[in-house]
C-alpha positions, 0 to 999 in steps of 0.5 A: 500500500502506498501511504504517506503520513503527513509530518507536523511541519507539513500539516502546519504548511497545509493549514496556512495554505488552506486558510489563505485560500478559504479567506478568498473563496467561500466555496470549494466549487467556486469557478475561479478557485477551480480554475486556479487550484492547480496553481495553488496546489504547487504551494503544497509541501514538496513531498506531497506533490512528489508522492502524487506525481509518482502515483500519476506517472508510475501507475502502481499495481495497487491502484490506490494511494493514501495521504494520512494525518490531516486533522479534521476539526470534528466540532467545526464540521458538525454532524453527518448530514441526513442527505447530500442535497442540503449542502449544509456543510459547504462552509463548515468543511470548507478547509477539508474540501479545499485540501482535497481539491488541491491534491486532486488537481495535481492528478487532473481536472475535477469532473461532475455529472448533471445527472449525479448529486445535482451536478455538484463536483464535490459529493457526499458519501453517507447513508440516506434513509430509504437507500439502505438496500440500493446499489448506490453510495448512499446505501448501507445495509447491502454490500456496494458491489465493486465496480469501476466508477461510471464504467458505462461512460466514455468520459468516466474519471481517471481518478476518484478521491475519497476524503474521510471526515468520519468513520466511527464504525470502521466501515470498510471500502473494498478495493481490487485489481486484476493480475492479467498474468493469471488469465488464460490467453483466450480469455484475455483476447476476448476481454479486449474485444467489444463484446460487453455492455455496461448500463448506467448505475443507479446514481444517475437515475432521475429519481435521485435528483433532489427536490431542491434542484427541481424547484430552484433550477432556472428555466434555461437549465430544464431542457439541458438537464432533461436531455441529460436524463434522456441520454442516460435512459437511452444508454440504459436501453441500448448500451454500446458494445465495449471491451472490458480491458484496453490499452497495454495487453501486458498491463491493461486498463479496466472498465467493469461493473458486473451488477450493471452488465448484461448476462451474455447468455448469447455469447458463452465465450465472453461470459466465461471470460468475464466470469474468470476476470470477476473471480480474479478481482474477487480474490484480490479484494482488500478491506480498506478502513479509512480513518478520519483525515485519510485522503484516498486516491483510486486509479479508476483505470486500474482498480475497482472499489466498493463498500462493506455493508453496515447498519446506519445510525442516522444520529449524526455520527455515521460514516461521512466521506467527501468524494471527487472525480478527476480527469487527465484530459478534460478536452475529450468530453468537450462536446458534452460540456457547456464551455472549455472550462466547464466541468459538468458533463451534460 
């Protein structure tokens, strides 16, 4: 595991930087801040920058890294929210959000979806009443099965960032990779062929749009957002054929989400190859218990992730994680964003 523990001096340096940024920007999703986050990030301690640069360039087989030790002010951030829609902690957890954006910007540009958490770039991963048995990040009592984040979409993120604000019950994040050396050559060949489909996951369903956005969004946004949801429906009804593996045959990239993939009863060879891959990933899975102040970065092209089930308290003390997505190439999604600097895919 690649883990960096912040020193006292590094923590103090980060605190001063974050404080200065927070004095200028009152929201970590402020467009001016996002435009300049990469510049501010170069004021982070050199060891942090070197650690993340190595992770970006060397693409370690573990598929993830962790920066630990940043002190989260529990009294300041307050209770775990009951729902992400209220955005009640925008100011309360501002310093933690700024830090994760700065670190994430060293890997790529933040990316969001019009069809996910009301188009916000910084998401809340926390249990929501009514979602207990859903295959979604806000579920709890069902295992969140491992997956590539937004595997169905060609513009999916290169990296996922998880900043742990609270995890008193030690709920485990699961992370897995694939050792292609253990795959039969015939299976490897098939997995590189466009014989598979992945449907959009439930987090992009229109039913998960908050009532607040429905009430508050301007008329000009209605057609755009409605069109985005229509595209999700089309991708669910008729997903394109894709390969599961791509890139280098010796060290391939991965996109897979078995829960949302067709059963392949009409293609027994592809079905066997996918089953072989799933078994290998199952064996590789590790339980990663994120501690308060841990910032975990997952390579979304190299690793899958999920979550173990747990019993939510709904008393303000539940597991609470902030999540961001980063892309190394914002240009590839230009046709689906409002401007060259926009970061929300519609």
